[in-house]
N, C-alpha and C positions, 0 to 999 in steps of 0.2 A: 377495606383494602383487599384486593385479590391476592392470592398466593402467587409467588414468583414461579413461572413455568420453566424458565431457562436462564442460566447465567453463562455468558460466553467467556471462556478462559483464553485470552489472547495475550501473547507476549510480543512486544515490539522493541527492537534495539537498533541504535544507529550503526551503520556500517562505515560509510565514508561519504562526505558531502551530503547530498540530498537522498542518498540510498539508505533504506531501512529494511531490516529483516523481520518478518512477522511469522510467528508460529501460530497457526490457526487450528481449531478443532477439526478433526477428521482428515487432516492433511499430514502425511508422513514427513514431507519435506517442507522447509520454510519457504515462504513466498517473499520475493524481493519487490519492494516498492521503490519508485524513484520519480524521475521526470523525463519527459520526451517532448519533442516538437514545440508546440505553443506553450505548454506548461513550463518547459525548460527556459524558453525565451522570456516568459513572464518573471521567472525567478533569476534571470540573468546568468543562466548556466549555459556555457558553450556546448554544442553537441559533441565536440571532441574532448571535453573535459571529463565527462562521466559516461558510463555505459547507460544506455536508455533502458528504462523499465516502466511498466504501467504505473500510473499514479494512483493514490488512494481514491481520487475522484473517479477514475476509470472503474474501479471496483464498486464504488457506491452506485454509479449509474448502471452498471451491469446488474447489480443486486436489485435495484428498483425496477429495472425492466424485465427481470426474470419472473 
């Protein structure tokens, strides 16, 4: 088995509703995850009920495309 090259130390905590706060390495400020547009609709969240934030899916797609 190869040696582990990196362990990501991430902390995620619930804020309210679908909103989560994540502390990521190399970022001074926490990142807010949530739902928006079609993602909010899929989860039955009204656009007026919660502040829109990028979803974890958006971050995964951005990371894969980068």
